[in-house]
C-alpha positions as CSV (number, residue, x, y, z in Angstrom):
1,M,0.0,0.0,0.0
2,K,1.3,3.5,-0.9
3,P,1.7,6.1,1.8
4,L,-0.7,9.0,1.9
5,L,2.2,11.5,1.9
6,V,5.6,11.3,0.2
7,P,8.7,13.4,1.0
8,S,8.8,15.0,-2.5
9,D,6.7,18.0,-3.0
10,P,5.0,17.9,-6.5
11,L,4.6,21.7,-6.4
12,A,7.4,23.6,-4.8
13,S,6.5,25.8,-1.9
14,S,7.2,28.9,-4.0
15,D,4.6,27.6,-6.5
16,V,1.7,27.5,-4.0
17,A,0.1,30.4,-2.2
18,W,-2.2,30.0,0.8
19,V,-4.9,32.4,1.9
20,G,-5.1,35.9,0.6
21,A,-3.9,35.4,-3.0
22,K,-5.2,33.4,-5.9
23,T,-3.4,30.1,-6.2
24,T,-1.3,29.9,-9.3
25,T,1.5,27.6,-10.4
26,Q,4.4,28.5,-12.7
27,A,2.6,26.5,-15.4
28,D,-0.4,28.9,-15.1
29,Q,1.8,31.9,-15.4
30,G,3.7,30.4,-18.4
31,A,0.6,29.5,-20.2
32,G,-0.9,32.9,-19.6
33,H,-4.0,31.5,-18.0
34,G,-5.3,32.6,-14.6
35,A,-6.5,30.0,-12.1
36,E,-9.8,31.6,-11.6
37,H,-12.4,29.3,-10.1
38,R,-14.8,28.4,-12.9
39,A,-18.5,27.9,-12.2
40,D,-18.5,24.4,-13.7
41,H,-15.1,23.6,-12.0
42,G,-14.1,22.1,-15.4
43,A,-10.7,21.8,-16.9
44,D,-9.1,22.3,-20.2
45,Q,-8.5,18.9,-21.8
46,G,-4.8,19.3,-21.5
47,D,-5.0,20.0,-17.7
48,A,-7.4,17.2,-16.8
49,L,-6.1,14.1,-15.0
50,T,-7.7,10.8,-14.1
51,I,-7.7,9.6,-10.5
52,S,-4.7,7.3,-11.3
53,Q,-2.8,10.1,-12.9
54,M,-3.5,12.4,-9.9
55,A,-2.5,9.7,-7.4
56,E,0.8,9.1,-9.3
57,K,1.5,12.9,-9.7
58,F,1.0,13.6,-6.0
59,G,2.2,10.3,-4.5
60,V,-1.1,9.6,-2.8
61,T,-3.6,6.7,-3.2
62,P,-6.8,6.9,-5.1
63,R,-8.5,6.2,-1.8
64,A,-6.9,9.4,-0.3
65,L,-8.3,11.4,-3.3
66,R,-11.8,10.0,-2.8
67,F,-11.5,10.8,0.9
68,Y,-10.6,14.4,0.1
69,E,-13.5,14.5,-2.3
70,S,-15.8,13.2,0.5
71,K,-14.7,16.0,2.7
72,R,-15.5,18.5,-0.2
73,L,-11.9,19.5,-0.6
74,L,-11.9,18.4,-4.2
75,K,-14.7,18.6,-6.8
76,P,-13.7,16.5,-9.8
77,A,-15.9,16.4,-12.8
78,R,-17.5,13.1,-13.7
79,E,-17.1,11.3,-17.0
80,G,-19.2,8.2,-16.8
81,R,-18.0,6.5,-13.6
82,G,-14.6,8.1,-13.8
83,R,-13.3,11.3,-12.1
84,V,-11.6,14.1,-14.0
85,Y,-9.5,16.4,-12.0
86,S,-9.0,20.0,-13.1
87,R,-6.0,22.2,-12.6
88,I,-7.9,23.7,-9.6
89,D,-8.3,20.2,-8.1
90,Q,-4.6,19.7,-8.6
91,Q,-3.8,23.0,-6.8
92,H,-6.1,22.0,-4.0
93,V,-4.3,18.6,-3.6
94,A,-1.0,20.5,-3.4
95,L,-2.5,22.7,-0.7
96,I,-3.9,19.8,1.2
97,L,-0.6,17.9,1.3
98,K,1.3,21.1,2.3
99,G,-1.3,21.8,5.0
100,R,-1.1,18.2,6.3
101,K,2.7,18.4,6.3
102,L,2.5,21.6,8.4
103,G,0.2,20.0,10.9
104,F,-3.2,21.4,9.9
105,T,-6.4,19.3,10.2
106,I,-8.6,18.5,7.3
107,A,-11.2,21.0,8.7
108,E,-8.6,23.8,8.9
109,I,-7.4,23.0,5.4
110,A,-11.0,23.2,4.2
111,Q,-11.3,26.7,5.8
112,M,-8.1,27.7,4.0
113,I,-9.4,26.5,0.6
114,A,-12.8,28.2,1.2
115,A,-11.0,31.4,2.1
116,E,-8.9,31.1,-1.0
117,E,-12.0,30.8,-3.1
118,G,-13.5,33.8,-1.4
119,E,-16.0,31.8,0.6
120,G,-14.2,32.0,4.0
121,S,-15.6,34.0,6.9
122,A,-13.6,36.6,8.8
123,Q,-13.8,34.2,11.8
124,A,-12.3,31.3,9.8
125,L,-9.5,33.5,8.6
126,K,-8.8,34.6,12.2
127,L,-8.7,30.9,13.3
128,T,-6.4,30.1,10.4
129,R,-4.0,32.9,11.4
130,E,-4.1,31.7,15.1
131,K,-3.5,28.1,14.0
132,C,-0.5,29.3,12.0
133,V,1.0,31.0,15.0
134,E,0.3,27.9,17.1
135,Q,2.0,25.6,14.5
136,I,5.0,28.0,14.4
137,A,5.4,27.8,18.2
138,H,4.9,24.0,18.1
139,L,7.5,23.5,15.4
140,E,10.0,25.9,17.1
141,Q,9.6,23.8,20.3
142,Q,10.3,20.6,18.4
143,L,13.3,22.2,16.8
144,R,14.7,23.2,20.2
145,E,14.1,19.7,21.5
146,T,15.7,18.2,18.4
147,N,18.8,20.5,18.7
148,E,19.1,19.5,22.4
149,A,18.9,15.8,21.5
150,L,21.5,16.3,18.7
151,A,23.9,18.1,21.1
152,E,23.5,15.3,23.6
153,L,24.2,12.6,21.0
154,R,27.3,14.5,19.8
155,R,28.6,14.6,23.4
156,M,27.9,10.9,23.8
157,H,29.6,10.1,20.4
158,I,32.7,12.1,21.4
159,A,32.9,10.4,24.8
160,L,32.6,7.0,23.1
161,C,35.3,7.8,20.6
162,R,37.7,8.6,23.4
163,T,37.5,5.2,24.9
């Protein structure tokens, strides 16, 4: 079974914007197309991916993509029984994976996506900002603890090398 997350980041952090700006990738900019949210949530044929292609591109399982769809984070078009993922869906998957990597819950990520689409409330944005501050503090604490552990291991290694 494939892991839900992989270490590689299909869209580099500089290619993804969170709340407050429209999400665009370098491909959007190079092609001269905006990533405006279309009413039909459709995709140009060249941008559309199947569930298998999406899973492979982002290193997730099809089951994970269906889960994100069930949580209304993705809205793929349907062609028969198959799902067709637009560029917007692809950007949302990148945001979901980045959010999960940074410690946000699915509900918090949903608020971020809604805010990005202009559907978020002021309260949701405030909670998102507060959660960012909390995550920064949490990661800084982990970094301090990791640095302390590394220092201790280095002292132990030096002591062991002397004997």
